[in-house]
Legacy VTK file of the C-alpha trace (Angstrom):
# vtk DataFile Version 3.0
C-alpha trace
ASCII
DATASET POLYDATA
POINTS 446 float
11.070 -25.566 8.528
11.910 -26.613 4.945
11.890 -30.248 6.043
8.471 -29.777 7.588
7.160 -28.321 4.325
8.616 -31.222 2.336
7.006 -33.612 4.795
3.659 -31.829 4.343
3.805 -32.209 0.575
4.611 -35.909 0.881
1.928 -36.336 3.519
-0.728 -34.781 1.289
0.376 -36.942 -1.635
0.680 -40.295 0.095
-1.224 -40.345 3.404
-4.432 -42.243 3.871
-7.486 -40.068 3.144
-8.779 -40.642 6.660
-5.482 -39.375 8.108
-5.721 -36.221 6.020
-9.317 -35.703 7.085
-8.363 -35.951 10.774
-5.670 -33.225 10.591
-6.980 -31.108 7.719
-8.602 -28.447 9.890
-5.305 -27.907 11.743
-3.249 -27.319 8.591
-2.751 -23.698 7.667
-3.904 -22.846 4.115
-0.653 -20.963 3.445
1.416 -24.094 4.146
-0.792 -26.132 1.834
-0.411 -23.432 -0.832
3.384 -23.649 -0.464
3.146 -27.397 -1.018
1.101 -26.799 -4.173
3.624 -24.270 -5.482
6.374 -26.872 -5.065
4.370 -29.475 -6.949
4.070 -30.172 -10.650
0.639 -30.138 -12.307
0.010 -33.829 -11.697
0.983 -33.614 -8.013
-1.110 -30.463 -7.526
-4.182 -32.205 -8.942
-3.641 -35.152 -6.597
-3.278 -32.890 -3.541
-6.370 -30.858 -4.415
-8.398 -34.015 -4.971
-7.551 -35.216 -1.451
-8.659 -32.036 0.330
-12.176 -30.973 1.254
-13.961 -28.231 -0.687
-13.744 -25.922 2.328
-9.975 -26.389 2.655
-9.403 -25.865 -1.065
-11.438 -22.639 -0.859
-9.322 -21.457 2.085
-6.154 -22.238 0.120
-7.392 -20.337 -2.936
-8.250 -17.377 -0.689
-4.505 -17.145 0.036
-3.430 -17.356 -3.618
-2.804 -14.313 -5.839
-6.031 -13.399 -7.649
-4.530 -13.845 -11.109
-3.348 -17.405 -10.302
-6.528 -18.790 -8.704
-8.121 -19.712 -12.022
-5.321 -22.104 -13.004
-5.762 -23.972 -9.719
-9.527 -23.975 -10.056
-9.337 -25.564 -13.511
-7.519 -28.553 -12.023
-10.810 -29.504 -10.353
-13.835 -31.182 -11.893
-16.697 -28.841 -12.796
-18.917 -29.977 -9.887
-16.043 -29.390 -7.459
-15.359 -25.978 -8.980
-18.942 -25.028 -8.150
-18.602 -26.248 -4.568
-15.228 -24.572 -3.982
-16.434 -21.242 -5.381
-19.406 -21.402 -3.038
-17.066 -21.950 -0.072
-14.831 -18.968 -0.901
-15.367 -15.712 0.991
-17.331 -13.067 -0.908
-14.503 -10.498 -1.025
-11.943 -13.006 -2.319
-14.449 -14.332 -4.844
-15.111 -10.817 -6.173
-11.384 -9.946 -6.333
-10.774 -13.200 -8.178
-13.465 -12.507 -10.778
-12.197 -8.948 -11.215
-8.726 -10.264 -12.111
-10.015 -12.516 -14.915
-10.406 -11.738 -18.577
-13.893 -11.601 -20.077
-14.167 -15.275 -21.065
-12.774 -16.568 -17.788
-15.048 -14.222 -15.843
-18.132 -15.528 -17.676
-16.989 -19.095 -17.010
-16.654 -18.488 -13.260
-19.895 -16.504 -12.977
-21.781 -19.328 -14.687
-20.670 -21.676 -11.912
-21.961 -19.482 -9.054
-25.349 -19.972 -7.445
-27.861 -17.133 -7.561
-26.980 -15.686 -4.154
-23.198 -15.771 -4.735
-23.602 -14.280 -8.193
-25.629 -11.423 -6.704
-22.942 -10.785 -4.066
-20.143 -10.743 -6.638
-22.104 -8.435 -8.946
-22.713 -6.047 -6.051
-19.075 -6.024 -4.936
-17.807 -5.499 -8.487
-19.720 -2.200 -8.606
-17.150 -0.719 -6.238
-13.648 0.314 -7.227
-11.127 -2.343 -6.083
-9.112 0.140 -3.999
-12.110 1.376 -1.981
-13.714 0.058 1.194
-16.596 -1.328 -0.883
-14.171 -3.213 -3.091
-12.367 -4.666 -0.076
-15.288 -5.653 2.120
-16.863 -9.054 2.624
-20.628 -9.272 2.953
-20.598 -12.172 5.432
-21.271 -10.219 8.613
-23.197 -11.087 11.767
-25.951 -8.592 12.618
-28.352 -8.595 15.568
-31.293 -6.490 16.736
-31.158 -4.336 19.852
-34.469 -5.592 21.256
-33.145 -9.136 21.717
-31.812 -10.511 25.001
-28.327 -11.909 25.441
-29.767 -15.421 25.684
-31.685 -15.111 22.414
-28.602 -13.665 20.742
-26.399 -16.541 21.913
-28.950 -19.047 20.648
-29.030 -17.198 17.331
-25.221 -17.243 17.060
-25.161 -20.998 17.627
-27.442 -21.452 14.634
-26.104 -18.719 12.355
-23.856 -19.149 9.343
-20.317 -20.051 10.482
-18.894 -18.396 7.357
-19.200 -14.904 8.841
-16.046 -12.932 8.117
-15.473 -11.951 11.745
-17.061 -12.765 15.080
-14.862 -10.406 17.105
-17.643 -7.863 17.038
-21.386 -8.090 16.551
-23.045 -5.216 14.755
-26.439 -3.996 15.868
-28.839 -2.860 13.132
-32.526 -2.154 12.716
-34.775 -4.024 10.292
-33.605 -1.784 7.434
-29.926 -2.683 8.131
-29.134 0.797 9.469
-26.103 0.495 11.746
-26.985 1.318 15.360
-23.917 0.186 17.269
-21.449 -2.549 18.063
-20.999 -5.184 20.767
-17.771 -7.001 21.536
-17.956 -10.746 21.971
-16.511 -10.287 25.470
-19.359 -8.007 26.558
-21.875 -10.473 25.184
-20.575 -13.562 27.000
-20.039 -11.744 30.309
-23.548 -10.283 30.489
-26.507 -11.981 32.149
-28.906 -13.852 29.880
-31.817 -11.461 30.451
-29.817 -8.345 29.549
-31.154 -6.517 26.517
-28.710 -6.014 23.629
-29.522 -2.291 23.687
-28.076 -2.080 27.226
-24.608 -3.316 26.203
-24.485 -1.752 22.730
-21.825 0.879 22.077
-23.547 3.448 19.813
-20.240 5.205 19.067
-19.279 2.725 16.358
-16.371 3.531 14.041
-17.156 2.744 10.423
-15.835 3.414 6.938
-17.833 4.429 3.869
-18.062 2.222 0.798
-16.319 4.900 -1.301
-13.437 5.529 1.149
-9.989 4.957 -0.352
-8.095 1.938 0.932
-5.388 4.199 2.398
-8.015 5.859 4.603
-9.279 2.422 5.638
-5.761 1.412 6.671
-5.382 4.660 8.630
-8.609 3.964 10.538
-7.382 0.506 11.528
-4.040 1.931 12.619
-5.716 4.731 14.572
-8.205 2.602 16.507
-6.471 -0.785 16.579
-9.670 -2.736 15.853
-9.739 -6.248 14.391
-12.616 -5.367 12.041
-14.546 -2.320 10.830
-18.069 -2.138 9.374
-18.618 -0.633 5.939
-21.677 1.579 5.440
-23.271 3.502 2.591
-24.439 7.137 2.595
-27.590 6.117 4.484
-25.523 4.370 7.188
-26.814 0.980 6.034
-24.421 -1.846 6.925
-23.044 -3.229 3.654
-20.168 -5.418 4.815
-17.056 -5.736 6.932
-13.300 -5.335 6.509
-10.956 -7.329 8.741
-7.421 -6.567 9.837
-5.893 -9.255 7.587
-7.278 -7.365 4.576
-5.595 -4.204 5.865
-2.213 -5.913 6.139
-2.489 -6.644 2.423
-3.403 -2.986 1.800
-0.391 -1.717 3.766
1.944 -4.008 1.840
0.377 -2.978 -1.462
0.482 0.759 -0.715
4.061 0.616 0.614
5.222 -1.320 -2.449
3.409 1.139 -4.715
5.019 4.169 -3.039
8.511 2.638 -3.160
8.115 1.678 -6.816
6.711 5.022 -7.894
9.363 7.044 -6.070
11.952 5.011 -7.966
10.160 5.513 -11.283
8.788 1.981 -11.514
5.313 0.753 -12.333
3.484 -0.345 -9.189
2.731 -3.705 -10.860
6.353 -4.621 -11.674
7.753 -7.683 -9.909
11.254 -9.122 -9.763
10.291 -12.058 -12.005
8.670 -9.942 -14.738
9.842 -10.504 -18.309
12.275 -8.160 -20.094
9.518 -6.452 -22.183
7.383 -5.933 -19.044
10.334 -4.416 -17.159
11.179 -2.141 -20.078
7.561 -0.996 -20.352
7.596 -0.157 -16.645
10.917 1.675 -16.460
11.666 3.272 -19.824
9.057 6.094 -19.719
10.441 7.445 -16.466
14.023 7.109 -17.667
13.110 9.225 -20.703
11.546 11.834 -18.405
14.718 11.792 -16.287
16.763 12.263 -19.458
14.740 15.375 -20.270
15.347 16.829 -16.811
19.056 15.961 -17.041
19.241 17.822 -20.364
17.625 20.827 -18.676
20.304 20.742 -15.961
23.011 20.405 -18.608
21.666 23.514 -20.372
22.023 25.434 -17.103
25.663 24.357 -16.850
26.333 25.178 -20.515
25.273 28.792 -19.920
28.308 29.221 -17.668
30.895 27.510 -19.880
33.109 30.609 -19.938
33.155 30.779 -16.142
34.025 27.068 -15.865
36.809 27.512 -18.487
38.274 30.295 -16.391
38.136 28.346 -13.095
38.419 24.602 -13.752
37.922 23.821 -10.051
34.256 24.742 -10.451
33.697 21.580 -12.525
34.882 19.439 -9.602
32.779 21.212 -6.965
29.614 21.621 -9.071
28.399 17.980 -8.669
28.852 18.250 -4.891
26.438 21.179 -4.686
23.789 19.440 -6.781
24.315 16.064 -5.102
23.972 17.403 -1.549
20.844 19.296 -2.553
19.415 16.142 -4.118
20.091 14.137 -0.959
18.495 16.760 1.288
15.484 17.016 -1.009
15.040 13.237 -1.049
15.093 13.132 2.755
12.353 15.754 3.053
10.394 14.267 0.163
10.399 10.760 1.664
9.254 12.056 5.036
6.445 14.189 3.599
5.149 11.556 1.157
5.001 9.025 3.989
3.344 11.600 6.246
0.670 12.238 3.619
0.094 8.496 3.133
-0.317 7.918 6.876
-2.442 11.012 7.451
0.217 12.521 9.740
0.434 15.746 7.715
-2.727 17.750 8.372
-3.949 21.308 7.977
-3.282 21.897 11.671
0.396 20.926 11.674
1.335 21.818 8.077
2.885 25.206 8.946
4.891 23.762 11.841
6.267 20.953 9.669
7.098 23.385 6.847
9.061 25.658 9.196
10.869 22.638 10.603
11.926 21.566 7.102
13.115 25.116 6.371
15.156 25.027 9.573
16.635 21.632 8.725
17.631 22.863 5.251
19.134 26.093 6.577
21.161 24.694 9.468
22.233 21.556 7.604
23.342 23.765 4.738
25.373 25.977 7.074
27.164 23.027 8.673
27.836 21.206 5.378
28.758 24.521 3.757
31.372 25.298 6.390
32.924 21.863 5.947
32.970 22.251 2.154
34.350 25.817 2.336
37.226 24.702 4.545
37.946 21.822 2.154
37.954 24.178 -0.848
40.362 26.535 0.883
42.826 23.765 1.759
42.657 22.118 -1.679
42.590 25.211 -3.897
43.977 27.869 -1.563
41.241 30.379 -2.394
38.939 31.566 0.388
36.530 33.153 -2.084
35.996 29.820 -3.803
35.120 28.407 -0.378
32.712 31.325 0.204
30.965 30.695 -3.135
30.625 26.991 -2.333
29.306 27.825 1.155
26.634 30.229 -0.111
25.598 27.892 -2.932
25.207 24.801 -0.762
23.269 26.703 1.936
20.919 28.062 -0.715
20.507 24.768 -2.524
19.863 22.708 0.612
17.305 25.284 1.709
15.618 25.058 -1.707
15.827 21.250 -1.513
13.966 20.919 1.783
11.358 23.492 0.738
10.736 21.680 -2.558
10.777 18.310 -0.760
7.884 19.607 1.325
6.033 21.682 -1.260
6.062 19.387 -4.305
4.193 16.396 -2.765
1.746 18.724 -0.985
0.952 20.548 -4.246
0.611 17.280 -6.160
-1.798 15.960 -3.544
-3.949 19.081 -3.880
-3.973 18.492 -7.652
-5.155 14.907 -6.969
-1.911 13.433 -8.308
-0.239 10.673 -6.291
2.706 12.449 -4.555
4.823 9.301 -4.741
4.411 9.111 -8.502
5.980 12.361 -9.711
7.568 14.105 -6.726
11.075 12.682 -7.203
11.402 13.989 -10.756
10.325 17.530 -9.820
12.450 17.719 -6.663
15.567 16.358 -8.391
15.136 18.761 -11.289
14.695 21.639 -8.849
17.822 20.824 -6.795
19.993 20.132 -9.854
19.051 23.263 -11.774
18.994 25.559 -8.743
22.271 24.125 -7.480
24.013 24.716 -10.782
22.530 28.203 -11.206
23.400 29.247 -7.656
26.938 27.930 -7.668
27.926 28.980 -11.175
26.001 32.257 -10.924
27.830 33.199 -7.719
31.104 32.058 -9.270
30.479 34.397 -12.198
29.872 37.311 -9.781
33.057 36.509 -7.825
35.045 35.544 -10.934
37.721 38.273 -10.604
38.502 36.941 -7.093
38.638 33.292 -8.178
41.173 33.464 -11.031
LINES 1 447
446 0 1 2 3 4 5 6 7 8 9 10 11 12 13 14 15 16 17 18 19 20 21 22 23 24 25 26 27 28 29 30 31 32 33 34 35 36 37 38 39 40 41 42 43 44 45 46 47 48 49 50 51 52 53 54 55 56 57 58 59 60 61 62 63 64 65 66 67 68 69 70 71 72 73 74 75 76 77 78 79 80 81 82 83 84 85 86 87 88 89 90 91 92 93 94 95 96 97 98 99 100 101 102 103 104 105 106 107 108 109 110 111 112 113 114 115 116 117 118 119 120 121 122 123 124 125 126 127 128 129 130 131 132 133 134 135 136 137 138 139 140 141 142 143 144 145 146 147 148 149 150 151 152 153 154 155 156 157 158 159 160 161 162 163 164 165 166 167 168 169 170 171 172 173 174 175 176 177 178 179 180 181 182 183 184 185 186 187 188 189 190 191 192 193 194 195 196 197 198 199 200 201 202 203 204 205 206 207 208 209 210 211 212 213 214 215 216 217 218 219 220 221 222 223 224 225 226 227 228 229 230 231 232 233 234 235 236 237 238 239 240 241 242 243 244 245 246 247 248 249 250 251 252 253 254 255 256 257 258 259 260 261 262 263 264 265 266 267 268 269 270 271 272 273 274 275 276 277 278 279 280 281 282 283 284 285 286 287 288 289 290 291 292 293 294 295 296 297 298 299 300 301 302 303 304 305 306 307 308 309 310 311 312 313 314 315 316 317 318 319 320 321 322 323 324 325 326 327 328 329 330 331 332 333 334 335 336 337 338 339 340 341 342 343 344 345 346 347 348 349 350 351 352 353 354 355 356 357 358 359 360 361 362 363 364 365 366 367 368 369 370 371 372 373 374 375 376 377 378 379 380 381 382 383 384 385 386 387 388 389 390 391 392 393 394 395 396 397 398 399 400 401 402 403 404 405 406 407 408 409 410 411 412 413 414 415 416 417 418 419 420 421 422 423 424 425 426 427 428 429 430 431 432 433 434 435 436 437 438 439 440 441 442 443 444 445
């Protein structure tokens, strides 16, 4: 594979222009982009100069939004205009959104009137909504046409439509009436009216819907594309499944980063200052919660002085609670993100988590109690450890469920702050339970 990519770079640099033209449409834009990434500035300019405007636009569609401008500037101004015109409307809008003010003005000045209007319209929507994700290149037809007339229209229509898997039926005011699959269209007789093969039960998303909801709709129905409508059910654009794959990757990365106390924008190749800016605030918050746990331990210093074994067992209680809480937390946060946790099943899932915490705590507690008895020879120490770990694991699973649910109701991203609250809860409660019980049983432990 690496050899093939090296060959592609050399081919694009040295092949006859006619040879490139003959195979250009069969080259995948991602492979060309890889060749550009492995090229120096001079080589990249040569490669771009040897490709058609349409191919360059397809390649830039695959590039990260913040890096498109540097590639675009390698082209002459007339070619920049042509390439921008060839780019899809959603990618063009995302690209402009990622630029600073001067760069944005520069790009907008190179767009024709129609493209500038499309970009301006798309920029009105938040980037993480259906409106911000959609492309406006969508094929629409009227229900009073015949199949023959529709096929003739499709042969003449703009080939830049974002998706031809489905045809959307609208009235003259662009109100969405239904959807037709390409299969139904080509298998129907020529004189069949579009209204006869239209499915009026069309699944759509609203321009203001969050991108997570959009991804859930794609996962639920398994469609290749979904129409985007406004409050009046007017067809505004279309979102395709390849856009959703990007959303899923973005949302998953964001959740993983935030649960670890990282900024969602941090990447492995970020600079030291950028990494520090991303991580340090959460580490300071974790320090504050650790100090709170330490204060809980300090309140029982006399008990620990009397029974030194408590210092060895104490981290086990807190650690097991933290692990149990993280398990529940991860499951619930993911369930919220995927829409699997609903009002209908919330009570059932909560009771299940309570059961998991209780029975896991009993089993782990028995094992720990037996270990304490064999190591320290005191059955009461084992009993204290048993009761503490059962209580803390029960608290852990309850907090692992409750914290993200409460944060969601407060319109706070559950992945962002849940870990800190759950860890603080299991640490402090674990220490208080274990050392509090040890204080009660102290005469039997010494």
